C-alpha positions as CSV (number, residue, x, y, z in Angstrom):
1,M,30.1,171.5,222.5
2,T,31.6,170.9,225.6
3,S,35.5,170.8,226.0
4,T,35.4,167.2,226.9
5,L,34.1,166.4,223.1
6,L,36.8,168.6,221.4
7,P,39.7,166.2,221.4
8,S,37.8,163.2,220.3
9,L,36.1,164.8,217.0
10,P,39.3,164.9,215.0
11,A,39.8,161.3,215.8
12,V,36.3,160.3,214.7
13,Y,36.7,162.3,211.3
14,D,40.0,160.4,210.7
15,I,38.4,157.2,211.4
16,L,35.5,158.0,208.9
17,F,38.1,159.3,206.3
18,N,40.0,156.0,206.4
19,F,36.7,153.9,206.2
20,A,35.6,155.7,203.0
21,Q,39.0,155.1,201.4
22,S,39.3,151.5,202.3
23,D,38.6,148.7,200.1
24,G,36.0,147.0,202.4
25,F,33.7,150.1,202.7
26,W,30.9,148.5,200.7
27,A,31.1,145.0,202.4
28,N,31.2,146.6,205.7
29,L,28.3,149.0,204.6
30,E,26.2,146.0,204.0
31,T,27.3,144.2,207.1
32,A,25.9,147.1,209.1
33,F,23.1,148.2,207.1
34,G,21.6,145.4,205.0
35,T,21.4,145.2,201.3
36,S,18.3,147.2,200.5
37,Y,20.3,150.7,201.3
38,D,20.0,153.5,198.8
39,V,23.5,153.3,196.8
40,V,23.2,156.9,195.2
41,K,23.0,158.4,198.8
42,A,25.8,156.1,200.2
43,T,28.0,157.0,197.5
44,E,27.5,160.7,198.2
45,L,28.4,160.3,201.8
46,R,31.6,158.1,200.8
47,Q,32.7,160.7,198.6
48,Q,32.1,163.6,201.2
49,W,34.1,161.5,203.9
50,Q,36.8,161.0,201.4
51,S,37.1,164.7,200.9
52,R,37.0,165.4,204.5
53,N,33.7,167.1,204.3
54,F,31.8,166.2,207.4
55,S,29.5,169.0,207.4
56,Q,26.7,166.9,207.1
57,I,27.4,165.0,210.7
58,P,24.5,166.0,213.1
59,P,25.2,168.2,215.8
60,I,26.0,167.1,219.1
61,E,24.0,168.1,222.3
62,V,25.0,167.2,225.8
63,L,22.2,166.0,228.1
64,S,21.8,165.1,231.7
65,G,21.9,161.5,232.8
66,E,18.4,161.9,234.1
67,V,17.2,162.6,230.3
68,L,18.9,159.8,228.6
69,G,18.7,157.3,231.4
70,T,20.8,154.1,231.1
71,A,22.0,155.3,227.6
72,N,25.5,156.6,226.9
73,G,24.6,158.4,223.7
74,A,21.4,158.4,221.3
75,Y,20.2,159.8,217.9
76,S,17.1,161.0,217.0
77,S,16.0,161.2,213.0
78,S,13.4,163.6,213.8
79,T,15.5,166.3,215.1
80,N,18.7,165.0,213.4
81,K,20.9,165.3,216.6
82,I,23.3,163.3,218.3
83,Y,22.7,163.3,222.2
84,L,25.3,162.5,224.7
85,S,25.1,161.8,228.2
86,A,27.0,164.3,230.7
87,S,27.4,161.8,233.3
88,F,29.2,159.4,230.8
89,L,31.2,162.2,229.3
90,N,32.6,162.9,232.8
91,T,34.0,159.6,233.5
92,A,34.5,157.9,230.1
93,S,37.9,157.4,228.3
94,S,38.3,159.1,224.9
95,A,38.3,155.6,223.2
96,A,34.9,155.2,224.7
97,I,33.7,158.4,223.9
98,I,34.7,158.1,220.3
99,N,33.1,154.7,220.1
100,V,29.7,156.0,221.5
101,I,29.9,159.1,218.7
102,L,30.6,156.7,216.1
103,E,27.7,154.5,217.2
104,E,25.5,157.5,216.7
105,I,26.8,158.5,213.3
106,G,25.9,154.8,212.3
107,H,22.4,155.4,213.4
108,Y,22.3,158.6,211.5
109,V,23.8,156.8,208.5
110,D,21.1,154.3,208.7
111,A,18.5,157.0,208.4
112,Q,19.9,158.6,205.5
113,I,20.4,155.6,203.2
114,N,17.6,153.2,204.4
115,Q,14.0,153.8,204.4
116,V,13.4,151.3,207.3
117,D,15.4,151.3,210.3
118,S,17.8,148.2,210.1
119,A,17.4,145.4,212.4
120,G,19.0,145.6,215.8
121,D,21.9,148.1,217.1
122,E,23.2,148.7,213.7
123,G,25.1,152.0,214.8
124,A,27.2,149.6,217.5
125,I,28.0,147.1,214.1
126,F,29.0,150.2,212.2
127,A,31.1,151.7,214.9
128,E,33.1,148.3,215.5
129,L,33.8,147.9,211.6
130,V,34.7,151.5,210.7
131,Q,37.4,151.1,213.6
132,G,38.7,148.1,211.7
133,N,37.5,145.5,214.3
134,S,36.1,142.3,213.1
135,L,32.7,140.7,214.7
136,D,32.2,137.0,214.7
137,V,28.8,135.7,214.0
138,A,27.7,135.3,217.8
139,T,28.2,139.2,218.4
140,L,26.5,140.1,214.9
141,D,23.6,138.0,215.9
142,A,23.3,139.4,219.4
143,L,23.6,143.0,218.3
144,R,21.0,142.5,215.4
145,A,18.6,140.9,218.0
146,E,19.1,144.2,220.2
147,N,16.3,146.7,220.5
148,D,17.9,150.1,220.6
149,Q,14.7,152.0,220.3
150,T,13.2,154.3,223.1
151,T,12.0,157.7,223.8
152,I,13.3,160.7,225.8
153,I,11.9,164.1,226.7
154,V,14.1,167.0,225.8
155,N,12.4,170.5,226.6
156,G,9.2,169.0,227.1
157,E,9.2,167.3,223.8
158,I,9.1,163.4,223.4
159,I,11.3,162.3,221.0
160,Q,12.0,158.7,219.8
161,V,15.6,158.0,219.6
162,E,18.0,155.1,218.8
163,Q,20.4,154.5,221.9
164,A,23.9,153.6,222.6
165,D,23.7,151.3,225.6
166,F,26.4,149.7,227.1
167,T,28.7,148.3,224.4
168,G,32.4,147.9,224.6
169,T,35.4,147.7,222.4
170,N,37.6,145.1,221.2
171,G,40.2,146.4,223.9
172,N,39.9,145.8,227.6
173,D,36.9,147.6,229.0
174,N,35.5,148.2,232.5
175,I,31.8,148.9,232.0
176,T,29.3,149.4,235.0
177,G,25.7,149.6,234.2
178,T,23.0,151.6,236.2
179,S,20.1,150.8,238.9
180,G,17.7,150.1,235.9
181,D,17.7,147.3,233.3
182,D,20.9,147.1,231.2
183,N,22.2,145.2,228.3
184,I,25.9,145.1,228.7
185,Y,28.4,143.7,225.7
186,G,32.1,143.5,226.2
187,L,32.9,142.6,222.9
188,G,36.5,141.8,222.3
189,G,39.3,142.2,225.1
190,N,39.4,141.0,228.7
191,D,36.6,142.8,230.2
192,T,35.1,143.7,233.5
193,L,31.2,144.1,233.2
194,S,29.1,145.2,236.2
195,G,25.2,145.2,236.1
196,L,24.6,146.7,239.5
197,A,20.9,146.7,240.3
198,G,18.0,146.0,238.0
199,N,17.5,143.1,235.6
200,D,20.5,143.0,233.6
201,R,22.0,141.1,230.7
202,L,25.6,140.5,230.4
203,E,27.4,139.2,227.4
204,G,31.5,139.2,227.6
205,G,32.2,138.4,224.1
206,S,35.7,137.1,223.1
207,G,38.5,137.3,225.7
208,S,39.0,136.6,229.4
209,D,35.8,138.5,230.8
210,T,34.6,139.0,234.6
211,L,31.0,139.4,235.0
212,Y,29.1,140.9,238.1
213,G,25.3,140.8,237.5
214,G,24.6,142.7,240.9
215,T,21.2,142.7,242.5
216,G,18.0,141.9,240.5
217,N,17.3,139.0,238.1
218,D,20.2,138.8,235.5
219,V,21.0,137.1,232.6
220,F,24.5,135.8,231.7
221,N,24.9,134.9,227.9
222,F,27.1,132.1,226.9
223,A,28.0,131.6,223.3
224,Y,30.8,130.3,220.9
225,Y,33.5,132.6,221.6
226,Q,37.1,132.2,222.0
227,N,36.9,133.2,225.8
228,S,37.3,132.0,229.3
229,D,34.5,134.0,231.3
230,V,33.5,134.1,235.1
231,A,30.2,134.9,236.2
232,M,31.2,136.1,239.8
233,D,27.9,136.2,241.5
234,F,25.3,134.0,239.6
235,V,22.2,133.4,242.1
236,Q,20.4,130.1,241.5
237,G,16.7,130.9,241.5
238,Q,17.3,134.3,240.5
239,D,19.7,134.6,237.6
240,K,20.0,132.6,234.6
241,I,22.5,131.4,231.8
242,D,21.3,132.0,228.6
243,V,22.6,129.1,226.0
244,S,20.1,129.5,223.5
245,S,22.6,130.7,220.9
246,L,24.5,127.4,220.9
247,N,20.9,126.1,219.6
248,L,21.0,124.2,222.9
249,S,17.5,123.0,223.8
250,D,18.0,120.0,226.2
251,W,19.0,119.6,230.0
252,A,20.3,116.2,229.5
253,T,22.6,117.6,226.6
254,L,23.9,120.5,228.5
255,Q,24.8,118.2,231.5
256,L,27.3,116.6,229.5
257,L,29.2,120.2,229.2
258,I,29.1,120.7,232.7
259,S,32.3,120.0,235.0
260,N,34.0,120.8,238.1
261,D,36.9,123.1,237.8
262,G,38.6,121.4,240.7
263,K,37.8,124.1,243.0
264,N,34.0,123.3,243.3
265,N,32.8,125.6,240.6
266,A,30.5,124.9,237.6
267,L,32.6,125.2,234.4
268,I,30.7,125.1,231.2
269,T,32.8,124.2,228.0
270,T,31.9,123.8,224.4
271,F,34.0,123.8,221.1
272,F,33.5,124.9,217.7
273,D,35.9,125.4,214.7
274,G,39.0,124.5,217.1
275,V,38.0,127.3,219.5
276,Q,36.9,126.5,223.2
277,S,34.4,128.6,224.9
278,Q,34.0,128.5,228.8
279,L,31.9,129.9,231.4
280,K,32.6,129.5,235.1
281,L,30.0,130.1,237.6
282,N,32.3,131.3,240.8
283,G,30.9,129.5,243.9
284,I,28.4,127.5,242.3
285,N,28.7,123.7,242.5
286,P,27.9,121.9,239.7
287,T,26.0,118.9,241.3
288,L,23.3,121.6,242.3
289,L,22.6,123.3,239.0
290,Q,19.3,122.6,237.4
291,A,17.4,123.0,234.0
292,S,15.6,126.0,235.7
293,D,19.1,127.9,235.8
294,F,19.2,127.9,232.1
295,I,17.5,129.4,229.0
296,F,17.3,127.0,226.0
297,N,16.6,127.4,222.3
298,T,12.8,127.3,221.9
299,I,12.7,127.7,218.2
300,N,11.6,124.7,216.4
301,L,13.4,124.6,212.9
302,N,14.7,121.8,210.7
303,Q,18.2,122.4,210.5
304,S,21.4,121.6,208.5
305,I,24.3,122.0,210.8
306,D,27.8,121.7,209.7
307,G,31.0,121.6,211.6
308,D,34.6,122.5,209.8
309,D,35.2,120.6,206.5
310,F,38.6,122.2,205.8
311,Y,40.5,122.3,209.1
312,T,40.7,119.2,211.3
313,Y,39.0,120.8,214.3
314,N,37.0,119.2,216.9
315,D,33.2,120.6,216.7
316,Q,30.3,120.2,219.3
317,L,27.1,120.6,217.3
318,F,23.6,120.7,218.8
319,G,20.5,120.2,216.8
320,G,18.0,121.7,219.2
321,L,14.2,121.1,218.3
322,G,13.0,120.0,214.9
323,N,14.4,117.3,212.5
324,D,17.9,118.2,212.0
325,T,21.0,117.2,210.0
326,L,24.4,117.4,211.7
327,R,27.5,116.9,209.9
328,G,30.9,117.0,211.7
329,F,33.3,116.6,208.9
330,K,36.9,116.5,209.8
331,G,38.0,116.0,213.5
332,N,36.8,114.2,216.5
333,D,33.5,115.8,216.8
334,T,30.5,115.3,219.2
335,L,27.1,115.6,217.8
336,F,23.8,116.0,219.9
337,G,20.7,115.6,217.9
338,E,18.5,116.4,220.8
339,Q,14.8,116.6,220.1
340,G,13.2,115.6,216.9
341,D,14.1,113.0,214.0
342,D,17.8,113.9,213.2
343,R,20.4,112.7,210.9
344,L,24.0,112.7,212.4
345,D,27.0,112.2,210.1
346,G,30.5,112.5,212.2
347,G,32.4,112.4,208.9
348,S,36.2,111.5,209.4
349,G,37.9,111.2,212.8
350,S,36.7,109.5,216.1
351,D,33.2,110.9,216.5
352,T,30.7,110.7,219.4
353,L,27.0,110.9,218.3
354,Y,24.1,111.3,220.5
355,G,20.6,111.0,218.8
356,G,18.5,112.6,221.6
């Protein structure tokens, strides 16, 4: 155990104790680990934490950055150990260290209460929820789609692990990747994400984020967030903007969302539930953008997509592929059927409908 870790562990234990005492314990456990977990084992774990018994938490071993690669931490069910990167510990704040330890404890919990590994990065979801942070649908979807499995070699032995990549907090984070291919998620707060070299994926989350892909073929993810992000170094023909989580499948539709910010920078804007989401492409004239600069939705589903039916919000809904039903309900909505045989119902308000 290094001296760097000592101040963090009491804070980790306090967070787990408070989580075990909380009314939302079971709901958050289901969000992180699904509905098929062993309730008896989960109850036993909760009771241990409520009595401040953390003896079951796996031991922590610090490894060199060369062993863990791009990961800040990892957990292996075969060794029942948590591994942390020495290079990460040397530069990280106490909040970042606590977050990574909680993420690896989340991987440990999943291994104890589930027979099958939960989809995506359940550890990152767990770490946010136990700290009292809420995750919106777009962030949950992104974390559940992430592949956190990898292998490391410790003392000549190949070990399968679940890793903590570069995931921020709901505060203002400054996260820097490596020369490899990194997945960097800012989550909440006003973050600065830097991919450096490699083919990186950057997602700012909510807040006003500044994104640097660095060299390589990078992907900047644009989703429904209450955000105002800036991609500082987007390179046409090399980098891409992923709009697939919006359900956008059509370049003609996307062009209606792109404007000039007044300084010849491309600005992509969309609305949902009264929330505006924006991504500015610094130094990119909007008239030069092409369909090849974007990643669109390619999943052909017949969907029913609704706007807000309680508050008078202005929504933008996208049908994507398939034969879809879009309902705007209240507010001045814009519905894009896109491809397929779609049914559009604007509801009350002054609505604009595009059949596609």
